[in-house]
N, C-alpha and C positions, 0 to 999 in steps of 0.2 A: 504494500500500500504506500503510495507516494505521499511525501510530506507536503502540506499546503505551502505555497509560495508566500513570501511576505506580503505581496499585493493582495492575495486572496484573504490571508489572515487579517490584513488591515480593513478590507471591505466587510468581512464578517464582523469585525469589531464595530464598524459603523452601523451595520444592521442591528447589532445588539444595543448600541446606543439609541437607535431609533425606537427599539422596544422599550427602553428605559424612559425615554421621553414621553411615550404614549400616555401613560397614566396621569402624570402631573399636568400635561397639556390639556387633556380632556377634562380633568378636574377643574382647571382654571377656567376653561370655556363654560363648563356647566355652572360654576359659581357665578360667572359674569352674567350668563343668561338668566339665572335665578334672580339676581339682583335687579336686572332690567324688568323682569315680569313683576316682581314685588313692587318696585317703584311705580311702574305703570298702573298697577291695580290700586295702590294707595293714592296716587295723584288724581286719577280719573274716576274712582269709585268711592273709596273710603272718605277722602277729603270732601267731596260734594255732599256725601251723606252726613258727615259731621257738621256741615254748614246748613243742613236742613233741606237739601235739594235731592230730587230723585235721580238727576243726571247732572253733568257738569254745566253750570250756568255760564252765561256769555262772558263774564269777566275772567273766569278760569280758562275758557276756550282761547281767549286772547292772551291772558297773563301767563299761562304755563309755557307756551312756546317761547315767549319773550324771556321768561326766567331761564329756560334752557339755553337760549342764545347767550345770556350772560355767563353761564357756566362754561359753555364752549369757548367763549372769548378768554376766560381765565385760563383754561387749559392750553389754549394756543398761544396766549400772550406770555405766560409766566413759567411754563414748563417746556423742557426740550422735546422736540419731536413734532411740533405743530399739530398735535392731535391725531397724527396718522396721515396717510395720504388722502388727497382730495378724491371724492367719488366721481368727479368729472373725468379723472384719469383712468377709470375702470378698475378691474381687479389688479392688485399688485402682489407679486410674489417676492418682492425685495425683502431681505432679512430685516427684522425690526430689532434694533439694539435694545437691550434691557432697560436702559435709562429713558427710553421713549415710552415705555409701557404705562407709567402713570398718566402721561398726557393723552395717550390713546384711550385709556379707560375712562378718564374724566370727561373727555370730549364726547365719547359715545354715550355716557350716562347723562350728559347734558342734552343729547339729541334724541335718542330712542325713546325713553320713557316720557318725554315731554311732548310727544305727538309729532315729531319731525318725520317727514315722509322719506325715510331711508331704512334700509335693512341692517341686521346685525352681522352679516357675514364678513364685512371688511374688518371691523374691530376684532371679531373672533379669530380670523386668520392672523391678524397682527399679534394678538395675545399668545396664540400657539407658537408663532415664530419667536417671540421674546422668550418663551420657556425653552425652546430649542437653543437659543443663543446663551442661555444660562449654562447649559451643558457644554456648549462649544467654548464658552469663556473660561472654563476651568482647565482647558488644555491648550497646548500650542498647536493650532491647526491652521491650515491654509484657508484663504477666503472661500475657495470652492467647497471644502469640507464643512465650513461653518454654514454655508448656504444650504447644504444637504440637511444638516441638523435643524436649521430654521424651518425648512420645508417639512421635515418630519413633524415638528411641533404644529405647524399649520394644518397638516393632514389630520392629525389626531383631534385638534380643536374643532375643525369644521365638521368632522364626523358627528360630533355632539349636536350640531345644529341641523344637519341634513339627514338625521336618522340612520347613520351607519357609514362605513368607510366607502361604500360604492359610489354614491353621488359626489361626495367630497373628493374622492380620489380621481374620478373622471373629470370633475371641475378643474382641479389643479393640473391634471394631465393635459386637457385642452388648452389651458392657460399657458402651459409651458412648451407647446409644440414647436416653437421656434428653436428650441434647443436641439432638435433633430434626434439622431440615434443615441446621443449621449443622455437623453432624457430618462430612459429605462433604468440605468443604474442609479440615477438620482432619485427615482420614484420608489424604489424597493424599500429603503429605510422608512420612507413616509407611509407606505402601505402597511408595513409592519407596525409602525407607531399608531396608525388609525385603528387597525384591528385590535391592538392591545388596549388602546384607550377606550374603545367601544365596549370592552368587557366590563367597564364601570356601569354600563347601562343594561346589558343583558345578563350580567352576573355569571357566577361559576358555581357549579354544584348546588348546594342548598341555599346559597346566597343569591337572592333575586336581582341584585343590582340596584342602580339608582333609577327611580321612576322618572320617565321623560315623556313628554307629549309627542305623539306620532305626527307624521306629516300628512297622513291621509285625511282628506276632507270627509267628514262623517255624513251619513244618511244620504248618500248618492244612490239613485236608482240604477239597476243594472242596465248596461248598454249592450244589447245583443245584436250581432250583425252590424252592417253599415249600409248607408245609402249613398248613391252617386252624388246627390245634392249635398250631403255632409262633407264629402271629399272636396267638392267645388267650393263650398263655403269655407272650408279650412284653409284653402289657398288664399281666399280673400282676407280672412282673419290674419294670416301671416303677412300679407302685403300691407294691410292697414296698420298692424302692430309695428312693423318696421318703419313706416312713415311717421307714425306718432312718436316713436322713441327717437327717431332722428331729429324731429322738430324739438322735442324736449331737451335732448343733449345739445343741440345747436344753441338753443336759448340759454342753457346752463353755461356753456362755454363762453358766450358773450358776457353774461353777468360776471362770471369768474374772472374774465380778462379785465373788466372794469374795476372789480374789487381789488384784484392784484395790483393793478396800476395805481390805484388810489392809496394803497398801503394802509388802509383803514379796515380794521376787523370788526369793531364793536357796532358801528352804525349799520352796515349791511346785515349783520346777523340779527340785530334787533328788528330792523325793517322786515327781514325775512320771517322772523317769528310772528310779527304782526300780520303779515300777509297770509300765513298759514291759518291763523285764527279767523281772519275775515273770510277766507275762502270756505272754511268749515262752517261758519255761521250762515253764509249764503247758501251753501249746499243743503244744510239742515232746513232752511226756510223754504227751499224748493222741493222738499220731500225726501231728501237723503238722511243718512245717519252720521253721527260724529265719526264713527270708526271707518266710514267709507272714505274719508279724506285723511284723517289723522293716521299716523303710524305707517308701518311698512305695507300693510294690507294682507299680511300672512293669515291673520285670524278672520278676515272678512271675505276670503275667497268664496266660501260656501254660501254667503249671503247675497252677493251681487247677482248671482245667476237667477235669483227669484224676484228681482225688481222689474218695474216697468221700463219700457224703452226710453221714455222721457227722463226718468230718474237716472238711468244708466248713463245717458249722454251727459247729464249734468255732473255726475260723479267722475266720469272719464276726463272731462275738461278740467274740473277742479283738481283732480289727482295729478294729472299730467303737468298742469301749471305749477302746482305746489311742489311736485317732484323736481322740476327744473329749478325753481327758486331755491329749494333746500340744497341742491347740488352746487348751485352757482354762488350763493352768499357765504358758504364756508362751514356749513354743518358737517358732521362726520358720520359716516355709515356707508352702506353698500347699496347697489342698484338692483340686485337680483329680485328680491321680493316685491318692490314697487313695480318692476317691469312685469313680473308674473301676474300681479293683480290687474294691471292695465290690459294685459293680453286676455285674461279671463273676462274682464269687463267688455272688451270688444266682442269676444265670442258670445257673451251673454245677450248681446243685441240679437243674435240669431235665435236664441231661445225665445225671446219676447216677440220677435217679428216672424220667424219661420217655424216655430214650434220644434226646435231642435232639442235634443236631450241635454239636460244640465250636466250630466256626466261627460258627454262629448264636449261641452263648452269648457269644462275645467281642464280636460286633457289637452284639447287643441289650443285653448287660450294660454295655458301655462307653458306649453312647448313653444308657441310662437312668441310669447312675451319674453321668456328667458333668452331665447336666441336673438330676438330683436334688441334686447337690452344689453347683452353681454357678448354676442357673437359666438357663443358656445352652442354648437349644433347637437352633438350627441348627448351632452349633459341635459339639454332642454328636453329631449325625448324621454330620457330616463327619469328625470325629475317629475315630468307630467304623469308618467305611469305610476310612480310612487304616490302621487296625490290622489289618483282615482282608484288604485288597487285593482283587485280582480274584477270588480264591477265594470271597470272601463277598459279591460284588456282589448276589446274589439275596436276601440277608438285609436289604437296605435297607428294604423295606416293613415288616418286623417291627420294625426299629430305629426307624422313624418312629413306629409305634404305641407303642413303649416310651418314646420321648422325650416324646411328647404326654401319655401317662398320667402320667409322672413330673412333668412341668411342671404339669399340672392339679392333681395332689395336692399338690405343693409349694406352689403358689399358694393353694390352699384352706386348707392348714394355716397358712400365713403370715397369711392374712386373719383366721382364727379367733384366732390368738395376738394379732394386732394389736388385734382388737376387745376382747379380754379385758383388755389393758393400757391 
């Protein structure tokens, strides 16, 4: 039996480090998500109840996002790291130094629980990356090795958010495709870390693990078979989702440019918080709900499919505008879940107007929205199938067409904009 070469032994050691990173990275992500959910529940449910209201009154709808803006400003102004990367720049796989972690966490806690229209995936990835850098910082390692360990932490952390290592691994895989053939050796420690970290949630032996909310949208009817009209409408949903996301991102980029050039953080953030509150109150006055506009949209996916066409249009316009504002003025968070919600909202119009299945709408809309918002094709399809579960397995062909349509339109728009610039 041959003796392993030093290179192989070194790589096996890296995989072992990935396994060691998995548990603390997943635990840090789970703790962060638990704090976000607790703070959100206290701010928007317990606090109004303590004040004698059945739901958040107008002054809280306006005041809470503004308060969050002040917290984000403090994190970005006085702590190193600028609160993490800007959501305008999309998913970032750059290693997060440990000293940036407080700024990332505080900026995210000033954004997500206070109703800002961004998702938790970006800070979760950064938190996991920082945990990986803790392990890397204890040894003399090359920047490439440090990057592998940071990615391993991100893999494990994001598995806590996306219900397992599969979606998170595919998300980070697609995000890193530019690495080429060198990507697979980089991913292996991360996949091991994600699987190890996810043991916190599924448990081992008699230990049942940590209870975590599943991604699947509850109470969806079974979608059996498919119709040609459903496939055709899925293509339309993909096209519209890509156009809507392109407009939102373009608007966010312009606002971000103005804010960056002015070198002022506080005023744009406060105005952005005010805008979120006003958009929410306007939507509520026109028949929508607070949760339709506020937050990432993750918990409201199952509700938008049951609304009337008029309300859905109002919600889509308010959500897209608020999403662009939140990205542009400097709040911190991710774009995945708001994009998914917008995609499902577009598909929900087909439920209201063409009597399509709500299960079809969730599958097609989630796939189209995620691809349109992030450019991730395969991850969008897998994520959509996890949302609908076995009840929506027959919607996969339509979801594929929606993803491809969204990806083609997104790529075409990006090429045209790049040619103009």
